[in-house]
C-alpha positions as CSV (number, residue, x, y, z in Angstrom):
1,M,118.9,81.6,82.6
2,I,115.4,81.1,84.2
3,V,113.1,80.3,81.4
4,S,115.3,77.5,79.6
5,D,113.4,75.5,76.7
6,G,112.8,73.4,79.8
7,V,110.8,76.0,81.6
8,S,109.5,77.2,78.3
9,A,107.9,73.4,77.6
10,L,106.4,73.2,80.7
11,V,104.5,76.6,80.5
12,R,103.7,76.1,77.2
13,A,102.3,72.9,78.0
14,A,99.9,74.7,81.1
15,A,99.0,77.8,78.8
16,D,97.7,75.0,76.2
17,A,96.0,72.5,79.2
18,V,94.5,76.0,80.0
19,R,93.2,76.8,76.1
20,S,91.6,73.7,75.6
21,S,89.7,73.6,78.9
22,V,89.1,77.5,79.4
23,G,89.7,79.1,75.5
24,E,92.4,80.3,73.7
25,R,92.5,84.0,75.5
26,A,93.1,82.5,78.5
27,G,95.7,80.4,77.6
28,D,97.4,83.1,76.3
29,V,97.1,85.4,79.6
30,V,98.5,82.4,81.2
31,E,101.4,82.0,79.0
32,D,102.2,85.6,78.7
33,A,101.8,85.9,82.7
34,L,104.1,83.3,83.6
35,H,106.7,84.6,81.2
36,R,106.3,87.9,82.6
37,T,107.3,87.4,85.7
38,L,110.3,84.5,84.9
39,E,111.4,87.5,82.6
40,H,111.0,90.7,84.2
41,T,111.1,90.4,88.1
42,I,113.2,88.1,89.3
43,T,117.0,88.4,89.5
44,I,119.0,85.4,90.7
45,E,122.3,86.6,92.8
46,D,125.8,85.4,92.8
47,D,124.4,84.0,96.1
48,G,122.1,81.7,94.5
49,T,118.9,83.8,96.2
50,A,116.5,85.3,94.0
51,F,115.1,88.8,94.4
52,V,111.8,89.2,93.3
53,I,109.9,92.7,92.5
54,T,106.2,93.2,92.4
55,G,106.0,94.3,89.1
56,D,106.1,98.1,88.8
57,I,107.5,98.6,92.7
58,P,111.6,97.8,92.7
59,A,111.1,96.3,95.9
60,M,110.3,92.5,97.3
61,W,107.7,92.0,99.8
62,M,107.3,88.4,101.8
63,R,104.0,88.1,101.3
64,D,104.1,89.2,97.3
65,S,106.9,86.9,96.2
66,T,105.0,84.2,97.6
67,T,101.9,84.6,95.8
68,Q,104.1,85.0,92.8
69,M,105.5,81.7,93.0
70,L,102.5,79.8,93.5
71,P,101.9,79.0,89.9
72,Y,105.2,77.4,89.4
73,L,104.7,75.6,92.0
74,R,101.7,73.8,91.0
75,L,104.0,73.3,87.9
76,V,106.5,71.9,89.9
77,Q,104.1,69.3,91.7
78,A,102.3,68.6,88.7
79,A,105.2,67.7,86.2
80,G,106.2,65.2,88.7
81,P,108.7,62.9,89.2
82,S,107.4,60.6,85.8
83,A,107.7,63.4,83.7
84,T,109.2,63.6,80.4
85,A,112.2,65.6,78.7
86,P,111.9,68.3,78.4
87,L,108.9,68.7,81.2
88,A,110.7,67.4,83.7
89,T,113.8,69.5,82.9
90,G,111.9,72.7,83.2
91,A,110.5,71.3,86.4
92,R,113.7,70.6,88.3
93,E,115.1,74.0,87.0
94,L,111.4,75.9,88.6
95,A,112.5,74.4,91.2
96,D,116.1,76.0,91.3
97,V,114.2,79.3,91.1
98,L,111.7,78.4,94.0
99,V,114.2,77.1,95.9
100,A,116.6,80.7,95.6
101,V,113.4,82.4,96.4
102,A,113.0,80.8,99.7
103,R,116.5,81.5,100.6
104,R,115.7,85.2,100.4
105,Q,113.0,85.2,102.2
106,F,114.6,83.7,105.0
107,A,118.1,86.0,104.4
108,S,115.2,89.2,104.6
109,I,113.7,87.9,108.1
110,A,117.2,87.5,109.3
111,H,117.6,90.7,108.6
112,D,115.0,92.2,110.0
113,P,111.8,90.2,111.1
114,Y,109.1,93.5,111.3
115,A,109.8,94.8,107.5
116,N,107.6,93.7,105.1
117,A,109.7,95.1,102.1
118,F,112.9,94.8,101.1
119,N,115.7,96.6,98.2
120,R,117.8,94.4,96.3
121,G,120.8,95.7,98.6
122,P,121.8,98.7,100.6
123,T,120.1,100.9,97.8
124,G,118.7,103.9,100.8
125,A,115.9,103.4,98.8
126,H,112.3,104.3,101.1
127,Y,108.9,104.2,99.9
128,D,108.7,107.6,102.3
129,D,112.4,109.0,103.8
130,R,110.0,110.4,106.8
131,D,109.8,106.8,108.5
132,L,112.0,105.7,111.9
133,C,113.9,102.9,110.2
134,D,116.4,103.9,108.0
135,D,117.9,100.9,107.0
136,P,119.0,101.4,103.6
137,T,118.0,97.5,103.1
138,V,114.4,97.9,104.1
139,W,111.9,99.4,101.6
140,E,109.3,99.8,104.3
141,Q,109.2,98.5,107.9
142,K,105.7,98.2,108.2
143,Y,104.7,95.0,110.4
144,E,102.5,92.7,108.7
145,V,102.0,89.1,110.7
146,D,101.5,87.5,107.1
147,S,105.5,88.5,106.1
148,L,106.6,85.6,108.5
149,A,103.9,83.4,107.7
150,Y,103.4,83.1,103.9
151,P,107.9,82.3,103.5
152,V,106.7,79.0,106.2
153,Q,104.1,78.1,104.1
154,F,106.0,78.3,101.3
155,A,109.0,76.4,102.1
156,A,107.0,73.8,103.4
157,A,105.2,73.5,100.3
158,V,108.3,73.6,97.9
159,H,109.6,70.8,100.1
160,R,106.5,68.5,99.2
161,A,106.6,69.4,96.0
162,S,110.4,68.7,95.5
163,G,111.6,67.0,97.9
164,R,115.0,69.5,98.1
165,T,115.7,70.7,101.5
166,D,118.8,72.9,100.4
167,H,116.5,76.1,101.3
168,L,116.1,74.9,104.5
169,G,119.6,74.9,106.2
170,P,120.8,76.2,109.4
171,E,119.9,79.7,108.3
172,A,116.0,78.7,107.8
173,H,116.5,77.0,111.4
174,A,117.6,80.0,112.8
175,V,115.1,82.0,111.2
176,A,112.5,79.8,112.1
177,R,113.1,80.6,115.9
178,T,112.9,84.0,115.1
179,I,109.8,83.8,113.8
180,V,108.2,82.0,116.3
181,D,110.1,83.9,119.5
182,Q,108.5,87.4,117.5
183,L,104.9,85.8,117.3
184,R,105.0,84.8,120.6
185,L,106.3,88.4,122.0
186,E,104.0,90.3,120.1
187,T,100.9,88.1,122.2
188,D,101.8,90.8,124.7
189,H,102.7,93.7,122.4
190,E,103.1,96.0,125.5
191,R,106.5,94.3,125.7
192,S,107.4,94.9,121.9
193,P,110.1,97.2,120.8
194,Y,108.3,97.8,117.2
195,R,107.0,101.1,116.5
196,F,106.2,103.1,113.5
197,V,106.0,106.4,112.9
198,R,105.8,108.0,109.0
199,D,104.8,112.2,109.8
200,V,101.7,111.7,107.2
201,P,98.3,113.0,107.8
202,E,96.6,109.8,106.3
203,P,95.6,107.5,109.5
204,T,96.2,104.6,107.6
205,E,100.3,104.9,106.5
206,T,100.8,105.4,110.6
207,L,100.4,103.9,114.1
208,V,98.5,106.0,117.0
209,R,100.4,106.5,120.3
210,D,103.7,107.1,119.3
211,G,103.6,104.4,116.8
212,R,102.5,101.5,118.6
213,G,99.3,101.4,117.7
214,T,95.9,100.9,119.4
215,P,95.5,99.7,122.9
216,V,94.7,95.8,122.6
217,A,94.2,93.1,125.7
218,V,96.7,89.9,125.8
219,T,94.3,87.7,124.4
220,G,96.8,84.9,122.8
221,M,96.4,86.2,119.8
222,T,99.5,88.5,118.1
223,W,99.5,91.4,117.4
224,C,99.7,92.9,113.9
225,G,100.7,97.0,112.9
226,F,99.5,96.7,109.1
227,R,97.1,94.9,107.3
228,P,98.2,92.8,104.0
229,S,96.8,95.8,102.3
230,D,99.9,98.0,104.2
231,D,96.9,100.0,105.4
232,A,97.6,100.2,109.2
233,C,95.1,98.1,111.8
234,T,92.6,99.6,113.4
235,Y,92.5,97.2,116.5
236,G,95.7,95.0,116.6
237,Y,94.3,91.6,116.1
238,N,93.7,90.9,112.5
239,V,91.8,87.6,112.3
240,P,92.9,86.4,109.2
241,E,96.6,87.4,109.8
242,N,96.1,85.1,112.9
243,L,94.7,82.4,111.6
244,H,96.9,82.5,108.8
245,A,99.9,82.6,111.4
246,A,98.4,79.6,113.3
247,S,98.3,77.6,110.2
248,A,102.0,78.2,109.4
249,L,103.2,77.9,112.9
250,G,102.0,73.9,112.4
251,D,103.5,73.9,109.1
252,L,107.1,75.4,111.2
253,A,106.5,72.2,113.8
254,T,106.6,70.4,110.9
255,L,109.4,71.0,109.2
256,A,111.1,71.5,113.0
257,A,110.3,67.8,113.7
258,D,111.0,66.5,110.7
259,V,113.6,68.4,109.1
260,W,115.8,70.2,112.0
261,S,114.7,67.2,114.5
262,D,113.9,70.0,117.1
263,D,111.6,69.2,119.4
264,A,111.6,72.2,121.9
265,L,111.0,74.6,118.8
266,A,108.3,72.2,117.3
267,A,106.5,72.0,120.5
268,D,107.2,76.0,121.0
269,A,105.0,76.6,117.7
270,T,102.6,74.0,118.6
271,A,101.7,76.0,121.5
272,L,101.8,79.6,120.2
273,R,99.2,78.2,117.9
274,E,97.1,76.6,120.2
275,G,97.4,79.9,121.9
276,I,96.7,82.0,119.3
277,L,93.7,79.6,117.8
278,R,92.1,79.8,121.2
279,G,91.9,84.1,121.3
280,V,90.4,83.5,118.1
281,S,87.8,81.9,119.3
282,E,87.5,83.8,122.2
283,H,87.7,87.1,120.8
284,G,87.7,86.9,117.1
285,V,84.5,85.1,116.2
286,V,81.3,87.4,116.8
287,P,77.5,87.4,116.0
288,H,76.7,88.9,112.6
289,P,75.8,92.3,112.4
290,R,71.7,91.0,110.8
291,D,71.6,87.8,112.4
292,P,72.6,87.5,116.1
293,D,71.8,83.1,115.5
294,A,74.9,83.1,113.0
295,R,78.6,83.7,113.9
296,I,81.1,84.8,111.6
297,Y,84.9,85.8,111.8
298,A,85.5,89.6,112.9
299,Y,88.3,91.1,110.5
300,E,90.2,92.8,113.7
301,V,89.4,92.9,117.3
302,D,91.6,94.4,120.3
303,G,90.1,92.0,123.2
304,L,88.7,95.0,124.7
305,G,85.2,95.0,123.2
306,G,86.5,96.7,119.2
307,V,85.4,94.9,116.5
308,V,85.9,95.7,112.7
309,L,83.4,93.7,110.1
310,M,84.9,93.9,106.7
311,D,87.0,92.1,104.5
312,D,89.8,93.2,102.2
313,A,91.0,91.9,98.5
314,N,94.2,91.5,99.8
315,T,94.8,88.4,101.2
316,P,95.6,86.9,103.9
317,S,91.6,87.9,103.9
318,L,88.8,86.5,105.8
319,L,87.4,85.0,101.8
320,S,90.9,83.9,101.7
321,L,91.3,81.9,104.7
322,P,90.3,78.3,102.8
323,L,93.5,78.5,100.7
324,D,95.5,80.3,103.5
325,A,94.4,78.2,106.5
326,P,92.4,75.2,105.5
327,D,93.7,73.6,108.5
328,V,92.2,76.2,111.6
329,L,88.8,76.9,110.3
330,D,85.8,76.1,112.1
331,P,82.9,75.5,108.9
332,S,80.1,76.6,110.3
333,V,81.7,79.9,110.8
334,A,83.8,79.8,107.8
335,A,80.9,79.9,105.6
336,A,78.7,82.3,107.1
337,T,81.7,84.9,107.2
338,R,82.1,83.8,103.2
339,A,79.0,84.7,103.2
340,F,79.2,88.0,104.5
341,A,82.6,88.9,103.0
342,L,80.4,88.6,99.5
343,G,77.6,90.8,100.3
344,P,76.6,93.7,100.7
345,D,77.2,93.4,105.0
346,N,80.8,93.8,104.0
347,P,81.1,97.7,103.3
348,Y,83.9,96.6,100.3
349,W,81.8,94.3,98.9
350,F,81.2,96.8,95.7
351,S,78.7,95.5,92.2
352,G,78.4,97.1,89.6
353,A,77.8,96.7,85.3
354,V,80.9,95.0,84.9
355,A,81.6,93.0,88.2
356,A,80.8,92.4,91.7
357,G,83.5,91.6,94.4
358,I,85.8,92.3,96.8
359,G,87.5,95.6,96.9
360,S,89.5,97.6,99.7
361,P,90.1,100.7,101.8
362,H,93.8,100.9,100.3
363,T,92.3,101.9,96.9
364,E,88.8,103.6,95.6
365,P,85.7,103.3,96.2
366,H,83.7,101.3,93.6
367,R,86.3,99.4,92.4
368,V,87.2,95.3,93.3
369,W,89.9,93.6,93.0
370,P,91.0,90.6,90.4
371,I,92.8,88.9,93.2
372,A,89.4,88.9,95.0
373,L,87.8,87.6,92.0
374,A,90.4,85.2,91.7
375,V,90.0,84.2,95.4
376,E,86.2,83.8,95.5
377,G,86.7,81.5,92.6
378,L,89.1,79.6,93.9
379,T,87.1,79.0,97.0
380,G,83.7,78.8,95.0
381,T,82.2,76.0,92.6
382,P,83.8,74.8,89.0
383,S,81.0,77.0,87.5
384,R,82.0,80.0,89.2
385,R,85.8,79.6,88.5
386,L,84.8,79.9,84.9
387,E,82.0,82.8,85.4
388,L,84.7,84.8,87.2
389,L,87.5,83.8,84.6
390,D,85.4,85.3,81.9
391,V,85.1,88.9,84.4
392,L,88.7,89.4,84.7
393,L,89.5,88.5,81.1
394,G,86.7,90.8,80.0
395,T,87.9,93.7,82.8
396,D,91.2,93.9,81.8
397,A,91.2,97.0,79.8
398,G,92.3,95.3,76.8
399,T,95.5,95.0,78.3
400,G,96.2,91.0,78.4
401,R,97.2,92.0,82.5
402,M,95.4,91.5,85.6
403,H,95.6,95.2,87.6
404,E,95.2,96.2,91.6
405,S,91.8,96.9,91.0
406,F,89.1,98.2,88.5
407,D,85.9,100.4,88.7
408,V,82.9,98.3,88.6
409,D,81.2,100.0,86.2
410,D,84.5,100.9,83.8
411,P,87.4,98.9,84.1
412,S,89.4,100.9,81.8
413,A,89.4,103.2,85.1
414,F,92.3,100.3,87.2
415,S,94.7,100.7,89.2
416,R,98.5,99.7,88.7
417,P,99.2,98.4,85.0
418,W,101.6,95.6,86.3
419,F,100.4,93.9,89.3
420,S,102.5,90.5,89.3
421,W,100.6,89.2,92.4
422,A,97.3,89.6,90.4
423,D,98.5,87.7,87.3
424,A,99.4,84.8,89.4
425,M,96.0,84.8,91.1
426,F,94.4,84.6,87.5
427,C,96.9,81.8,86.4
428,E,96.2,80.2,90.0
429,L,92.3,80.4,89.3
430,A,92.8,78.9,85.7
431,F,94.5,76.1,86.3
432,A,91.9,74.9,88.4
433,A,89.5,74.9,86.1
434,V,91.9,72.7,84.0
435,A,92.0,70.8,87.1
436,D,88.3,70.5,87.2
437,A,88.0,69.4,83.8
438,G,90.4,66.6,84.7
439,A,93.8,67.2,82.5
440,S,96.6,66.3,83.0
441,I,100.2,68.7,83.4
442,T,98.5,71.5,85.5
443,S,95.7,69.1,86.7
444,A,97.6,69.6,90.5
445,P,96.1,69.2,93.9
446,S,94.0,71.9,95.1
447,V,95.2,75.5,96.3
448,A,94.9,74.0,99.7
449,E,97.2,70.7,99.1
450,V,99.7,72.8,97.5
451,T,99.9,75.5,100.2
452,T,99.7,74.0,103.1
């Protein structure tokens, strides 16, 4: 049973800390969200792995299943070895769940390292039956670099938070080699076997050139077919994805050296990381559109002169880089990029009567995403965190849940009635506000310290 007495006690303690520091309703939303994800998205399998659905879609994304677990990772680390029963019992049981999720992620990558989402088994279910990939275990084979980077970061974070290594056995070691080899192969995408074709008119749902995507130069960066939104990349080098991958490769190199004693893998991961960062520095840092003296990270480039200037609510994003890739950022470029992303120069920043924030071309215009509002708070000041918690509580359309997106003038117009990733990010923001207040139990280290 995932929600045991110990786990319930740990969740209640965290929610009570939110109630004391932020308010009664915020604590109620946190407690409900944490229980809902545990009770209704996670299935512990006979093989000891855990399958995690997104909420209202019955498939497991590598990205979503990582971000959905972040609040529990924080609880495990916050409880610590000195916690008394039943909190210590709850932390150990939650650690069991996190290990099971990490093991399932590695097993999924071993099955198909190009896929972004998987079925619980070989059910034959697909997002769209017209795709080239007809693997019955794969829900969708949109290649997104974060599908490799997030599981690496998550596995390393579980190891740091719990001291556990049972998710880092021979299969994980082999998958780590697969990840490095694939990211390196995709630095020269013309050599890649990967193709994605969906016979639909929407350009965001397929790749041009018979599934290869738009042409790119060899730059040192690693190619990505689709954005974290699952929309096709305009240009194949998504800069947030590349910085995220570089950060994850640092974690992978550490695991290779410290856990697997594989110096060759550590060296390969480090060399790839350095090449990606050189590529971003040379091609992915561009002038601000209205201030040529300021330099910002582009959203996408092709190494041939093509540049997309925008940010998207889905992470890794330009806004989320201090959370997803804090160790590889240029501080001045990151600061200018944040200002760009959170204003009208970003074509997907919307402002209205009830909210202002970042949306996505994946959803309708004039809709912001609670995920992006939470990320803005997590990367902002303590006072801004409290402001955005109020905004999120006031824009849930009375449901007590965080949605995918909502209209900036009318929050009753929203998409996805149950989006577990968004619930998790609200919890993360609330926990960060508790930490700002110096409270116990959930006053864990910062999100960057947990995830890097």
